[in-house]
N, C-alpha and C positions, 0 to 999 in steps of 0.2 A: 366542548372543552378545547380551546385552540392550542396548537402546539408550535414549538420551535424545534427543528431538528438540530442536532449538534453541529452538523456541517452546513446548515442553511439558515442560521439565526440571523445573519446580517440581511439576507434577502427577505426573510419574514418581517423583520423590524421595518425595513424600507417599505414593504407592501402595506404594513399596518399604518405607517405614517401617512402613506398616500391616500388611504381611505379615512383618515382622521380618527383612528382608534386610539383611545387613551391608554398609556402604558404605565400608569402609576402603580407602584408596589407589586408588579407582577413577580419580581424575584422572591417575594415573601412566601409564595405558595408553589414553588416549582420543585418537581421531582423527576429524576431521570428514570425512564421506563424502557425496558428492552422488549421488543416485539419479535416473537418467533412465529414463522409462517409455514403452513403446510397446506396441501390441496389433495383432493381425491376426485377420481372419475373425470378428469379433464377431457375436453374434446381432443380427438386425434386428427391433426391436420396434415400429417406427413403420409405420403402414399406407401412408402416401402419401409417405414419405421414408425416409431411413436414420436409424439411431440417432444420438443426440447424446451420445457417451461422455464420462465424467469418471472419473478414478481416485482413490480415497481410500485412504490408508494408515492402518492401525490398529496399535496396539502392545498387547501382552499384558503386564499388570503382575501378574496373579495368575491362578489356574486358569481362571476364567470371565469375567474382567474385561478388556475391550478398550476403548481410547479412541483417538480420532482424533488424529493428530499432523501430518497434512498432506494436501493434495489438489492435483491438477493443475488446469489450466484445462479448461473444457468445449470440445470440438470438435464443431461442428455437421455433421450429415449425413455421417458417416464411419464405416466399419466396420473400418478399419485405421489408427487414429490414431497419430501421433507427437506426444506431449505435449512442449511446449517448456519448461514450468515444472518444474524439478527439485525434489526434496524433500531437504533437507539434514538429516542425522542425526549424532549423536555415537556413534561406534562404540567400544564397550568390549570389548577383546580377550578379557578373562577372564570375561565375562558372557554368558549365553544370551539372545539378543534375538529374541523371536518376533514376526513381522510377519504382517499379513494385508492383501493388496491386493484391494480390491473395485472392480469396474468397474460403473458405473451409466449408464443412459440417462436423461439429465436432460430433463425436460419443462417445468420452471418457471424463471422468471427468478431466483428466490432459491436455485436449486440444492439444493432440499430433497431429501434422500435418501428421506424417507417417501413422497414422491409420485413417485419415480423407479422405473424398471424395472430389475431386477437382471440384469446381463449375465454375471456370473461372478466367481470369486475365486481367489486363490492364497495358501496359507499356507506360510511358509518362515522361515528365520532370516537375520539380517543376515550372519552368518558364511558361509552358503552363497553369498550374493550376492557378498560381498567376495572370497571364495576363487575364485569362477568369473569375476569381473570382468563377465561377461555371462551372465545366466541366462534361459533361455527355457523356459517350462513351459505345459502346457495349463490353461485355465481350467475350473473346475468350478462347478456350481450348489451351493446350500446343502445339498442332499441328497447331495453328493459325486459326482453323475452328471456326465458331460462337458457343458460349455456349448457344444454344437455343435462346431465346429472351432476355436473361439476359443483364442488363445494370448496370453500376456503376456511381454514381454521387459524385464528390468531391468538396466541397466548401472550399475556402481559406479565412482566416481572419487574418489580421495583429494584433498581440497582442501588444497593446500600453498601456494597463491599467491592473495592477496586483492586483487591489483591489478585495476583496472577500466579498460577503455577505453570512452570515450563517443563515439558516432558521431551526427552529424546527417546524415540522408539525404533527398534530394529526388529526384523523378523527373519527367520531361517526356515528353509525347507517347507514352504507352504504348499498346499495341495495345488495341482495344476487343474484349473477349471475351464480353460479355453481349449477348444478342439485343435485349432491351427497355430496356437502360440502359447506363451506363458501367461499366467494370470496377471491381472492389473489390480493388485490389492490396495485397499485404503482402510483407514481406521476411523471409527465413529466413537465419540465420547458423549455420554448422556449424563445429565444431572437430574436429581430428584427435586421437583418443585411441588407447590401446593396443588397443581393440576395434573401431577403424574410425572413420568420420566420424559425429559425434554432433551432433544438433540442439541448439544452445546457446540460441537466442533467436528468437522469431517476433514481428515487429512488429505493432502494431495502431494504428489511429487513434482517439484519444479526442476527441470533438468535441461542440460545441453547434450545433444547427441555428439559423440566423439567420432569424427569421420577420418578414416585413413584413405587419403586420395589415391594411393597406389592400389589398395585393395578394391576401391570403388571402380577403378578403370578395368581391373582384371575380372572381377566377379559380377555377373549379370544381376543376381538377386541381392547384392550387398545393401544393407541398411545402415549399420553403424558398427563401431567397435566397442560399444558400451556407452554409459552415460556419466556425466559429471554434474553433481548437485551443488547449487549455490546455497550455502547454509544460512547466510545472514547478510542483509543489506542494511547499512546504517546511513542516516540522513543528518547532515550538519547544515545549519542555517546561519547566515551572516547577520548579526544584530549590532554591527558597528556603526559609529556616528557618521561615517562617510555615506551611508544610505540616506541621510537627511532625517529631520524630525518627522516622525509618523503622524503628527497632528496636521501637517501641511501637505497639500496635493503634490508638491514637488518631490516628496520623499518616495522612494521605492517601496517603503513599508506602509504608505498611506492607503487605507482601505476606503474606497469610494462608496457612495450610497448604494451602489449595486453589489457591494460585497466583494469587490475585485481589487487586487493589486498584482504587480508582476511576480512577486514571490509566491503568492497563492496560485497564480496561473502556472508557474514553473513546477510547483509541488504537484499539482494535479496532473499536468501533462507528462512530466518525466517520471513521477511516481507510478503512474498507471503503466508506463513502459516497463520499469524494472520490477514491479511487484509480481509480474508473471514468472519471474525467474528467482523469486525468493521462496525458500522452502516452506515457511509458515505464514508469510505476509504480516508478521509482527515486527514493526520497524522501531528500533531504538532511535529516537529523534533528539538531537542536541542543538543547542544554540551556542554561539561564541561571540565574544567581544562586547558583552553588555554588563552593566551593573545590575545585580540581582538582589532581591530582598532576602532576608531582612537587614543584612549588614551593608548592602549596596557596594560590595566589592566586585571588581571586574572579574568575570569568569570566562575562560576560553573553552569551557566544556561543561555546560549545564543542561540537564534534561528539560525540554520545553514543557513537560507536564509537571515539573517541579517535584518529581518523585525519583530520587536517586536510586532507590532499591528496585524500582520497576519503571525504567524509562521507555517501555514498549508502547507503541501506538498500534491499534488494530487497523491495518490497511492504510491506504492513502487518506481515507476519510478521517481516520483517527489522527493522522499527522496534521491535517488541515484544522481540525477542531482544536488540537493542542496549541497550534500556532496562533489561532485567533484568540484563545484565552491567555496565552503567554504575552503577546505583544504589548497590551496596555499595562502589564505588571512589571516590565523591565525598562531600564534607561539605556538607550543606545549610546555606546561609548567607544572604547578601543583599548589597545591597538588591534589590528586585524592580523591575528596569528593563526596560521593553518597547522603548524607543526604539532600542537598538543593533540588535536583530534586525529591526525594521521597516526601519531605514535600510539594513541589509545587503541585504534583498530589493529595496528601492527602487533600489539601485545597479544591479541587473540590469534592473529595469524602465526605468530611465533609458536604458540602452543599447538597449533594445528600441524606444525612440521612433524609431529609424532605420528601422524596418520600413516597407515599402511596401504591405503588405496586412494585413488583420486576422488575423494568424497567431500572435502570441505574447502570452500573458497569464499572469500569475503569481498564485498563491494561497498565502498564509501562514496556517497553522493554529497558533494558540497555545493550549496547554492549561495552565490556571492555576487557583490557588485564589482568585483575584480581588483579592488585595492588591497594590497598585501604589505605588511610591515616586517615580517620575519622571513624574507625570501631565502636567506642563507640557511636558516634552520629548516625551512620547508624543503629545500633542495636536499639537504642531508637526510631528512626523514623519508623522502621519496626514494632516494638511492638505497637506503637501508631496507625499505619496504619492498623493493624490487626483487628481493630474495625470498619473499614470503608469498603465501597464497592469497593475494589481495590485489584489487584494482581500485582506481580512484576516478570517478566521473565528476568533473567540475562544470557546473552550469552557470554561465554568466548572465545576470539580469541587468537591465538598464543599458545605457549607451556609452559607458565609459571606455577608456583605453584598456583593452584586454591583452596587451602584448605580454605582460607578465604571465598570464594564464597560458598563452600560446607557447611561451618559453618552457613552462613546466610540462606541457604536453609532449614535448620532445620529438615531434614529427619531423622537424628539420635537422635533427642530429641527436646524438646520445646525450642525455642529461648527466651532468657531472656534479659531484658534491663540491663543497668549498675546498676540499683537500685534493681535488682532481680525480676522485674515484668514480668510475663509470657505473651507471645503473646497469644491472644485469639484464634488464629487459624494460621495455616501455610499458608502464602500468597506468598512465594518465590519459584520459580522454577529455578534451575541452569542447564544450558546446555553447556557442553564443545563442541564448534563447530567443532574442528578438529576430534573429535570422529565420527562425522556424515558426514564429508566433502565428502567422496567417497562412501557414502551409498545411497540407494534409498531415495528420498525425503519423502516418506511415513514414514520412520523411524524417520527422523528429526521432521516431523509434530507430530508424536506420542509422542516424547519426550518433545517437546515444549508445547503441549497442555495436557500433561498427567495429571496434577493436576488442571488445570483451571476449568473444569466443576464442580468438587467437591468443589473447593474454592467458586465458584459462588453460587451454590445451598446451600452450608453450611452457607454462610453469610445470605442469605435470609431466610433460615429456622430458624436461630438464631433470626433474627429480626421479624419473623412471618409475612413476606410479601409474598403475593401470586403472581404468574406470571400473565401477562397481560390478557390472554385468559380465566383464571379461575375465574375472578371477574371483576366487573365494576369499572373502574378507578374513584377515588373520587377527583382527582385534575388534573389540566391542566399541563401535563408533560412539555410543552414548557416554563412554567413559572419558573420551577426549574432547567432546564437544564443548566449546566455550559458552558459558551461560550468559555472558554480556549483561550481567545484573549489577 
């Protein structure tokens, strides 16, 4: 049964066309399937600790061609991992879908497979998994010999309900489990399925260390003065007519036969940078400047998944999939107004002013071709937002004149509103994407995040709010957390 991944459908269709596969009426029998993966008794490849496994799913599009369609998270020091990140695929009943699951011991921060140790693989079809609901098989090495006693289990679940429940969870006075330091707690959510209880989500804390330079100079063993958590990153994508008609190659929104355009490249590259600092990696993703169905009125703030009650996308992959599905359904139009989306995030930033600790901060990522028609309103919005716990990253795609974006960045002087009011602080970082397109991703990450730590710590210092671990919270964070729904 052949598959199309939600974030790899364009690549798959191109591959199918290349080998002459007929694609008539495939949409008639398609179902989204979520695959949850776990392993047991993996090979231990690390000398002084256990393996750090990660599972990668590949799809076969022709006899010898396999390409990656998804991967789980890495779990450190574990030989029997239960991966919390599922891989969502489109299941085509009438097509043979060959899959290969590879498990690797990851030893680098960038999760490079070239530098990883191979722990075993399984080849099967999606039909086998779907018909079994829960498939457990032994892992084999590349020479088909057994990979020790290692096994892999894949559970399939049809996705028929897209509703999302958002939880804000806090803990107090947990037991200390680490001998030399505090515990590193996380929370696991399980859901009941036809095959038993299935891990649905594992929390993690994304945070900035708060560094006091004076204390660092004086104290030899100094680490930090607490942590600051980024509560939510929001993504806004420019769908205005200045990008060009997406049907033609000259458009920045044109998706070529390889499934590429500059907006997709920017979403992948920059999204992977900022998602490491997002507390739940659920991104509210919006478009602006397009005419949207059914009334075809211009909207300056519409969810690209067309679900106003739940605009969240699961990770960068979810944003990419939503963008690919949204693009053919809207008409690029105008004008190019930034202020509505800035004011929307500012609304939640204003609510977060009630916090008693340095615990909530918001980041807005705007991806645009650089043309702007509401400069005065945008200046005013940024000046007002400079008093709130939020930052704005503007990524410019294409080769247009970005002088307006550089002006908003304010690096050459203090940004002022139309009435002459100064911004309380610089909250805008502009990044021209083409400048970093062929550079190592570390340079892009450095540029994107260059000003964020100072902006975060600067705001909380001004408000005299201390980080979470340096004081006892005086209010329930869950009560003041903005739901962004």
